[in-house]
N, C-alpha and C positions, 0 to 999 in steps of 0.2 A: 413567645410570638414575636416576630421580627418588626421592627419600626418602619414607618413608611420610608424614612431616608434610606434604610439598608436595603428594602426592597428595590428602592430606585436605583441604587448602586449595582444590585444583582442585575436588573434589567440594562442598565447601562453597559456594564461588563459583558453580558452576554450578547446584546446588540452589536458591540463592537467586535466581539469573536466572530459572530454570524457574517459579518460584512466583508471579513477578510479570510473567508475559508472557501475551499472548492468542494468538499466532500462532507455530507451529513448522513447519518444513518440513525433512523427512528428506530427504537426498540422498546420492549416492555420489561421491566424488571420485577414484576411482582412475583414473589415466591422464591427470590435469590437470597441465599443464606450471606451474612456479611462476611464470611471468608471467601466465598465465590465472589463477592462484589469486589473486595479488595484485591483479588486476583485479576479480575476484569480490568479495573482501574490501572494497575500497574502494567497489565499487557497492552492497553491502548495507548499508555505514556510510552512504553517502550517502542510503539509503532509510529510514534511522533504526533499522536492525537490526544484528544481531551474527552473526558466522559462525563457527563452531568446528569443527575436526575433533575428534570424540570417539572414545575407546574404548568399546567396546560395554557393557562391565561398569560402566564409569564413568556412562555415559548411563543405564543402567537403574537404578543405585543413585540418581542425582540426580534422575530422573524420579519415583521413588516418593513417593506422597503429593503429587504436583503435577497440575496439569491436563494435562500432557503424558505421564502415565503410560502410557495405553493406546497411545501412539505409539512409546515408547522401551522397549516390553517385548520379550524375546526377539529381539534384534538379531542380525545375522549379517552377515559380510563388512565392507568398509570403510564407514564411515559419518561423515557431517558433518551439522550442523544450523544451520540460519539461523533466527533468532527475532526477535520485535519485539514491544513493547507499543503500538505506535502503529498505523499503516496496514498491514494484512494485503495489501491490494492492491498498494501499493507494493512490498512485498518480493516477492510473487508476480511482478510485471512485471519487477523486476530478476533474479530467478533464472530465468524463462522465457527472458528476451533472452540470458542467459549459456548456458543449455541450448541456443539456437539457435546460438550462436556456437562453443560448445566441445562436440563430440558426446560426449566421455567423461564429461561432468557430466549426471547423470541423477537425477530425482525418484524417490523410493521411497513418500512418503506425505506427508500434512500434517495440522495440526490448526488449526482456527480457532474461538475461543470454545468449547472442550471438544468439537467435533465433528471426527471424523477424516475427511480428505478422501482421496480417490483421487487418482490423477495427471491424468486428465481433469478432474476438479473443480479442482484447483490451475490448470490451464490456463484454464478458465471464469473463475476468480478474477482471474486476470491480465487478462483481456479486459474487466473491469469498469472503469468510470471511476473514477479516484483520488478520494480524499476531497476534495482541493483543486477538483478538477473538478466533483464535486457540489455543494460549496458555492458555487461560482461559478454554477452553474445555478440553485440555489436562489435566489441573491441577484438574479439576472437576472429570475426569475420574479416575485419579491417586488417588484421595482422597475418592472417593466413596467406595472402598473396605475397607478402613480403619475405615470409619463411620460405615459400616455394621457390622464389628467385633466388635466395641465398642457397638453398639446397641445389638448385641446378647450376647456379655459379661455382659452387664448391665441387659439384660433381665433374665439371670441366677440368679443373686442375687435378682432381684424383684419378679420372680417366687418363689425362696426359701422362701422369706420373707412372700409371700401370703400363701403359704403351711403351713409354721410355725404359721402363723396368724390364719389360719383356724384351724390347730390342737389344739392350745389354746382355740378357741372359742368352739371347739367340746367337749374337755374336761371340760369346765365350765358349758355347758349345760348337760354334762353327769353325774355330779355329784349330 
């Protein structure tokens, strides 16, 4: 059993984390094997997030005064949380994939930028393109007009060369 000082450190660490994050997804972990749990933790870390199994009282105390407070109030049952301060879509994608692979892993609710999300909304979030995909699409759209201008300008030179070449050929045959 943990000493009171260790419990206080856990509480302070979780409270600090929750104060600086934008996304929290509340899940249940009951029935997950150790192997699946390890895969889940690695996947969440790969998406830039953190996954923790929390006691309900600890979660409620740590969430008090943070953006996650509405989500972590009056918890019951076995709970775990995954949170990130970076890309909420990446975290939702990872957790949705795990939920498909491990039937015992279930969503309870989520919080993104202060807004509480239902289970269907979390799944909709997971279907959105990731931040990197959106940046790639924007860069493509910004680059496309420049590519078109370059091809039009090079077409002028190419067309001029073809006209001159045809004129030269016509004079050779005309002689």
